[in-house]
N, C-alpha and C positions, 0 to 999 in steps of 0.2 A: 609498231613502235609508239605511234601516236596515242593509241588506245591505252597502252601500258602506262605511259607518262600521265595521261589524264586520270587514270585510276589512282596512281601514286599521289597526285595532287589532292584528290578527294579524300584519300585515306589519311594523309598526314595533315593535322591541323596546326602543328607547331609552326611558328614563322620560319625557323631555320630550314626545315625539310620542305615546307610548302614552297618557299621562294626558290629553293634549289631545283625542284622538279619543274617549276614554271619556267625558269631560265633554260633548262635542258629541253623543254618542249618547244620554246621559242627558237632555239638553235635548230632543232629538227625541222620546224615549219619555215625557216628563213627562206629557203628556195622553193617551197611548196605552196605556202599560203602566207605571203608577206604581211598582209593586213592583220590576220589573226596573230601572228608573231608579234607585231607592234602592240596590239591590245594586251597580250599577255605580259610583255616586258613593262609596259606602262603600269599595269596592275601590280607587278612585283616591286617596281620602284616606289609606287604609292605605299605599299606595305612596309618597305624599308624605311621610307621617310617617317611614317607613323611610329615605327618601332623605337627610334631614338637611341638605339643601342650603339655603343662606341667600340664594340668588339671587333677584332681583326677579321673574324668570319664574315660578319655582316658588311664590313667595308669592302672585302674582297668580292662578295656577291654583288654589291652595288656597282663596283667598277666593271665587273663582268657584264652586268645588264646594260650599263651605259655604253660599253663597247659595241654590243650587238644592236642596240638601238641606233647607234651611230651608223652602223653598216646598213641598216634599213633605211635610215634617212638619206644616206649616200646613194643607195640604189634607187630611191624614189626622187633623187635630185633636190632634197631639202639640205642644201649644202651648209648653211649656217647652223642648222640644228645638229648636223653631223659633226661639224668641227667642235661645236660647244660640248657635245657629249663625249667626243674623243678626249678633249683637253681636261674635262672633269675626271674622266676615267684615269688619265695619266697622272693627275694630281693625287687621286686617291691611291693608286698603285705605288707611287713613289713614297707616299706617307707611310704605308704599311710595308714598304720595301719588298714587294712581291715581284721578283724578276720575271716570272712567267707572264704576269699581267702586263708588266711594263713592255716586254717584248711584243705581246699581242697588240697593245695600243699603239706603239710606235710603227708596227707593220700597217695597222689601219690608217694611221696618218700618212704613211707613204702611199697607200692606195688612194687616199683622199686627194692628195696633191697631184697624183697621176691623172685622176679624173678632171682636175682643174687645169691640166696641161702644164703644171709647173714640174717638169720632169727632173730637173736637177735636184730640187728639194725632195722629190719623191725618191730619187736614188739614194740621197743622204739618209732618209729615214729607213728605207729598206735595208741598206747596208748595215746601219746601226742595229736593226732588228735581228739580222742574221748573226751579228757578233754576240748579242745578248743570248740568243737561243742556243748558239754553240757553247757559250760559257756555262750555261746552266744544264747543258745536255738535254735540251727539249726533245720532244718526240720527233723522229725523222720527217714525218709528214708535215709538221709545223715549220721546221727548218726549210723543207722543200718548197712550201708555200711562198716563203719569203724569196727564195732563189727564183721561183717561177715568176713572181711579180716583178722582180728586178730584171729578169730576162725580157719580160713584156715591155717594161719601161725602156730598156736598151732598144728593143724592136721599134717602139714608137719614135725614137730618136735616130733610126736607121743605122744603129750600131749592130749590125746583123751577126758579126763574129762574136761580140760580147754576149748577145742574146743566146746564140747557139751554145756557148760555153756554159752559161747558167742553166739552160735546158738540160744539157748532158749531166750536170750535177744533180738536177732534179730527178732524172731517170734513175740514178743510183739510190736515191732516198725513198721514192714513192714505191709502194708495194700493192696497194688496193686498186681496184678497177677504177673507182672515182678519181683517185689521185693520178693514176696513169693517164686518164682521159684529159686531165688538165694540161699536162706537159705535152701530150700528143696533139692537143688542140693548138698549142702555141707553135709546135713544130709544123703543123698544117698551114698555119698563117705564114710561117717562114717560107714554106714551099710555095704557097700562093704568091708571096711577094716576089720570089725569084722565078715565078711563072712555071713552076712544075705542078701543073693543075691536076694531073692524074693522081699523084701522091696526095695532094691536098684534098681532093674530093673523097678519096678512100677514108682518110682520117676523119674528115668532117662527118661523113655518114656513120662511121663507127661510134663517134662521140654522141651524135644525135640519138642513136639507139640506146647507148648507156644512160643518157640523161632522161630518156623516156621511161626506162626501167626504174631509175632512181627517183623519178618525179621531181627533177630539179628544173624548175620552169625558167628561171633566169638564164641558166647556161643553155638550155634548149633553144630559147629565143635567139641568143647570140650565135649559136652554131647554125641555125636556119639561115640567119643573115649572112654568115661567112660563106656557107655553101652557095647562096644566091650570088655572092660576089664572084665566085669561081665560074658559075654559069653565065653571069653577065659578061665577064671578060672573054669567055669562049663564044659569045654571040648566042647563047641559048636563052633567050629572053623569057619565054614562057615558063621554062623551068625555074628561072631566077625569080619571076613574079610569084610563082606558087610557093617557093621557099620563104619569100618576104611576107606573103600573106599569113603564113604560119607564125613567123617571127613577130609580126605586128599584133596578131591576136593574143599571143602569150604576153607581150610587153604591156598591152592594155590592161589585162588582168592584174599584172604586177604593178601597174601605174608607174612604170619605169620610164621617165621622161627622156633620159639620155639614150636609151635603146630606141625609143620611138622616134626621136629626132633623126638618128642614123638610118633607121629602117625606112622611114617615109622618104628620106632623101635618096636612098638607094632605089626604092621602088619608083620614085619620080624619074630617075635616070633610065630605069628598065622600060617604063612606059614611053619615054621620049625616044629611046633607041628603037622601040617597037613601032613608033609613029602615033601612038595614042596620046596626043598633046593635052587633051582635056583632063585626063586622069593624071597625067604628069604634072599639070598645073595645080590640080587639087592637092596632090601629095607634096608638091613643093611648098604650097601655102601652109600645109600642116607642119612640114619640116621647119619653115621659117618661124612659125609661132613657137614651136618647142625650142628652137635655137635662141630666139630672143629671150625666152624665159630662162634658159640655162646660162646665157651669157650676159645677163642684165648687169649693167655697169654699177648701178647702185648696190646691187647685191654683192658684187666683187668688192666694192669699197667697205661694205659692212663686214664681210669676211676678213678683210685685211685688218680693219679696226678691232674686230673680235680677237684676232690672233695677237695683234700688238698689245691689246689690253691685257690679254692672258700673260704675255711675256712680262709686261710692266708689273702686273700683280705678283707674278712669280719672283721677279727681281726684288720687288718691294718686300715680299715675304722673306726671301733669302737675306736681305739686308736687316730686316727686323730680327731674324733668327741669329744673324751674326752679332748684332748688338746685344741680344739677350745672352748669347754665349759669352761675349766679353764681360758683360755685367756679372754673369754667373761665375766666370773665372775670378773676377775681382772680389766677388763675395766669398768665393771659395778661399782665395788667398787671405782675405781678412779673417775668415773663420779659423783658418789654419794658424794665422798669426796670434789670434786671440787664444786659441787652444794651446799654442806654444807658451804664451805668457802665463795662462792659467796653470799649465803643467809646471812651468818653472817656479811660479809662486807656490804651488801646492808642494812641490819637492822641497822648496826652501822652508815652508812652514813645517813640513813633516820632519825635515832634518833638524830644524830648530826645536821642534817639539820633542824629538827623540833625544837631542843633546840636553834639553831642559830635564827630560825624564831621567837621563843618565846621571845628571848632576844631582837632581833630587834624590835619586836612588843612592848615589855615592854619599850624599849628605846624611841620608837616613842610616846607611850602614855605619858611617863614622859616628853618628850620635849613638847608635846602638852599641858600637864598640866602646865608646867612652862611658856609656851607662853601665855596660857590662864590666869595664875596667874598674869603675867606681864601686860597683857592687862587690866585685872581687876584693878590692882594697878594704872595703868596709868589713866584709866577711873575714879577711886576713887579720884586720885590726881586732875584731871581736875574738877571733881565735887566739891571737897573740895575748890579749888581755886575759882571757880565760886561762891560757897556759901559764902566764905570769902569776895569776892569783893562785892557781893550783900549786905552782911551784913554791910560792911563799907559804901557803897554808901547810903544805907537806913539811917544809923546813921548820916551821913553828911547831907543828905537832910532834915532829921528831925530837926537837930540843925539849919540849915540855915532857915528853915521854922519858927522855933520858934523864932530865932533872928529877922527876919523881921516882924513877927507878933508883937513881943514886940515893935519894932521900930514904927510900924504903930499905935499901941495903944498909945504910948507916944506922937506921932504927933497929934493924935485926941484930946488929952487933951489941946493942945496949942490954942492960939487965932487964928484968921484967918490969920492975917499977918504972924505970925511965922510958922503957919501950912503950909502955901504956900511955904515958904522958905525951911522948913524941907523936904517937899515932893520933891521939886526940887533936894535938895541935895542927898536924898535917890535914886532918879531916876538916877542922874549922877553916883552915886556910883555903881549902878547895871550895867550901860552901860560900865563903865571903868573897871569893875571887881575888883575895889578897895573899899572894904568896911572894916569897922572897925572889922568885924568878920573874924576870922581865924580858920578854922577847925583843923589846925595842933596843936592847943593848947591842944586838947584832944586826940592826936594821940597815945600817950603812953597807954592810957586806952583801945583804940581799939585793939592795937597790943597785949596787955596782954590777951585780950579776945579771939582773933582768932589764935595767934601763939606764945604762951608763951614759948614753948620749944626752938624754933629757937632763940628767943631773948637771952635766957640763954646761948646757945652755942656761939653766937656772942660775948657776953660780956666776956665769959670765955676764948675763945681761940683767940680772935682778939682784944686785948686791944689797939693795935696800931692805931685803927680806932677812929675818933672823933664822936661826937654825930650826926652831920649832915650825916656823911657817914653811921653810923649805922641805922639811920632812913630811909635812902634811901634803904638800904638792906632789912629792915622790910617790906617796901612798895613793893619792887621787889618780896619778898617771897610771898606776898599776890597775885601775879600774875598781878599787875597793870602795864600798859604800861607807856612809858616815858611821853606822853602827859597827862595821867590820873594823874601821880605823880606830874607833873608841875602844874595842876589845883588844886590838893589837897593841895599843899604846897604854892600856890599863888606866884609861881616864874617863871622864864623864862625857856625855853627849854635848852638853852645853859648852864644855871646853873646846871640843872640836869645832863647833859652829862659830865660837868666838874667834878662834884662830883664822878660820876661813873668812870671816867678816873683815878682820884686819888686812888680810891679803887683798881683798877686793878694794878696800879703801886705799891702800898704798898704790895699787895698780890702776885705780880710778876705773873700775869695771862695775857696771850695774848688776843688780841681783839676777837678772834674766840671762846674762851672757855666760858662756862656757869659759871657765878660767883656764883650763888646760889648752883649749883651742886658741885663746887669745895669746897665751905665752908662746906656743908653737908658731903662730902666725907672725908675732912680733919678732921672734928670734930669726925667722926665715927672711923677713924683710931687712933685718939688720945686716 
């Protein structure tokens, strides 16, 4: 396994995979070569620090590495470093909301406080770890680990029934040889405590064999010590000392101060019971040195200060986050208010613009309708004038035709000599445009037929005009030109212009104004 992980590390040069296999190798070496595991984890953390990536993956790997570095520090009795690493790992895990890592870190904190003999705090952390691991349906072996450590904590506080209940829960969860050895070991300690030494020795020996096969040095040292305790209580001092020699040799390799402290103390008691007081004193002196190192008052103070500082920083961070949240909420409300105002103003402007557009459109439609109506009126007026002119011309032509027909008929009745004279006279009359027939004699009848209302208006409002002037106005109203009026009245062009000039003078109209329009306007206002 170790060789495989080493090859994976060499093969993968990318940070993500390189760090992953480094951490996995450190986990494997944790109970086999703890110093090498520390070096590998420090190297992985150094790479993570240089990487500067803020991705969740690298944060998860950093939290994982800190957790296992904390375990190594705890095993080697570097309590301050262990707590610092656990708290950093917990902060990272909570930041990325990784429940699995949170459960692991809280479990490790429970283990840390158990080693510090703060059993109540240890129980609180372990119970919390169990709840989290159940909620996320963690692996049975991980849940079992927390139950196992909780049972051990109950055991240390002499709550044997509670310890046994937790161990039984573990038995239902553990399936592998390694996992089973852990709960069996705790059951063996329980048997030892109630002085059922035979059962205890069998389980201790079984576990020693398992840990030798698995090369788990830390546990191997512990179980040599535990087996020695059984032999010590049974008065088998030589066997006890032999087991403690093996335990101390392994603990020295691991640099596990906590184990060395207990094992030197136990061996001191064994030598004392055997009567070898010199060796008993030597071992007691070593025990005392390790004990003073582990229970240094100043160190305990620093641990408490570190924990309080972490809590203070966490509370400070939480307060800062709460303040930021409140500010964010206020900003959000302000933004929503501004958006509402902007929306309302936009809607108002759009509605106003739409109304203005509709008004302009209606106005344009009205103007177009008025223009179309005026155009229609003008067209109707032109058509009316054309029809009137056509009607008058047809009447005149008809009467002229009837007049000459009658003249020709009368001439035909004459004898040849008179007929010839009469025809010559009629031809001269046609050429000179001077005939006895004057169409103007029936003009009043035509005017009455085509523009009766205009005639009434002229007679009503313009009595200052004489009959000739009125007749000219009637003919002008019919839309006839000056030449047409001249021919119709059998008069000269100068005569027509002279009459029109007198009309303008009487009505006080300048030469540019429309006489007919002036009369119609005047009469309408009256």
